[in-house]
C-alpha positions in Angstrom: 101.4 26.5 35.5 99.9 28.5 38.4 101.9 30.3 41.0 100.5 31.2 44.3 101.7 33.8 46.7 102.5 32.7 50.2 100.6 35.6 51.5 97.2 37.5 50.9 96.4 41.2 51.0 94.6 42.9 53.8 93.0 46.4 53.4 93.4 49.5 55.7 89.9 49.1 57.0 90.4 45.4 57.7 93.6 46.1 59.6 91.8 48.9 61.5 89.1 46.5 62.8 91.6 43.9 63.6 93.5 46.5 65.8 90.5 47.9 67.4 89.0 44.4 68.1 91.6 44.3 71.0 91.9 40.8 72.1 91.3 40.3 75.8 93.6 37.5 76.2 97.3 37.8 76.7 97.9 36.0 73.5 98.5 38.1 70.5 96.1 37.7 67.8 98.2 39.4 65.1 101.5 41.2 64.5 102.4 44.2 62.2 105.7 44.1 60.8 106.8 47.4 59.2 109.9 47.0 56.8 110.5 50.7 56.1 114.0 51.8 56.5 114.9 55.5 57.0 111.4 56.3 56.0 110.1 54.6 59.4 110.3 58.0 61.1 107.3 60.2 61.2 104.9 57.7 62.3 103.7 54.0 62.4 100.8 51.8 63.0 100.3 51.2 66.8 102.4 48.2 68.1 104.0 47.7 64.8 107.6 46.0 64.8 110.0 47.8 62.6 112.2 45.2 60.9 114.0 47.3 58.2 114.3 45.8 54.6 117.9 46.5 54.5 118.7 44.1 57.2 115.7 41.8 56.9 117.4 38.7 55.6 119.7 38.8 58.5 117.0 39.0 61.0 114.1 36.9 59.5 115.1 33.7 61.5 114.8 35.7 64.7 111.5 37.1 63.8 109.9 33.7 62.7 111.0 32.5 66.2 109.4 35.5 67.9 106.2 35.4 65.8 105.8 31.6 66.1 102.5 31.4 67.8 100.9 34.5 66.2 98.1 33.5 64.0 98.3 36.5 61.5 101.4 38.7 60.5 100.9 41.5 58.4 103.8 43.2 56.4 103.9 46.6 54.9 106.3 49.3 53.7 105.4 52.7 52.5 103.3 51.5 49.6 103.6 47.8 49.8 104.8 47.5 46.3 108.1 46.2 46.9 109.6 45.9 50.2 106.6 44.6 52.1 105.7 41.8 49.7 109.4 40.7 49.4 109.7 40.5 53.1 106.3 38.7 53.5 107.5 36.3 50.7 111.0 35.7 52.5 109.2 35.4 55.9 106.8 32.8 54.8 109.6 30.8 53.0 111.8 30.9 55.9 109.0 29.9 58.3 107.9 26.9 56.3 111.5 25.7 56.4 112.2 26.4 60.1 108.7 25.3 61.3 107.5 22.6 58.8 105.0 21.0 61.3 103.8 23.9 63.2 100.4 25.2 63.4 99.3 27.3 60.5 99.9 31.2 60.2 98.5 33.6 57.7 100.7 36.1 56.3 99.2 39.2 54.8 100.5 42.4 53.0 98.8 45.7 53.8 97.3 47.0 50.6 98.7 50.5 49.9 101.1 50.3 52.7 101.7 53.0 55.6 100.8 55.8 53.1 97.4 54.4 52.3 96.7 53.5 56.1 97.8 56.8 57.5 96.0 58.8 54.7 92.8 57.2 56.2 93.5 56.8 59.8 96.2 59.5 60.9 94.0 61.1 63.4 93.2 58.1 65.2 95.5 57.4 68.1 94.3 53.8 68.6 95.8 53.0 65.1 98.6 55.6 64.6 101.4 56.7 66.9 104.2 59.3 66.5 102.7 60.7 63.5 104.3 63.8 62.0 102.7 65.4 58.8 106.0 66.7 58.0 107.0 63.5 56.6 104.0 62.8 54.8 102.5 65.8 53.0 
């Protein structure tokens, strides 16, 4: 019996390239969903949507509608070991029930989460905003 996850992993470098590729059209090519709770303070990936894990179930239907036409959705938490992958799975399952015939969407989890991303890119204002090293060192 094989079990496949409803998401793939994306590395910090791949996400950085995606963010910096700045699409010229108004259509969003991707969305970053940050499911950290109180640990959201102290910085985030530019343009990330904060959808805290403690209220994720209550808000997932709204998120599916909001991101319906976005080709790539990338989830993460601090380390992307529990909250990020769980949110990605719930989102993918909810989306497949709510929009069974809609266009395909790729769901990703950011490998090593925000901690890994900020450790590589914290000094790049195109990638990280509101950074405060007090929360991360």
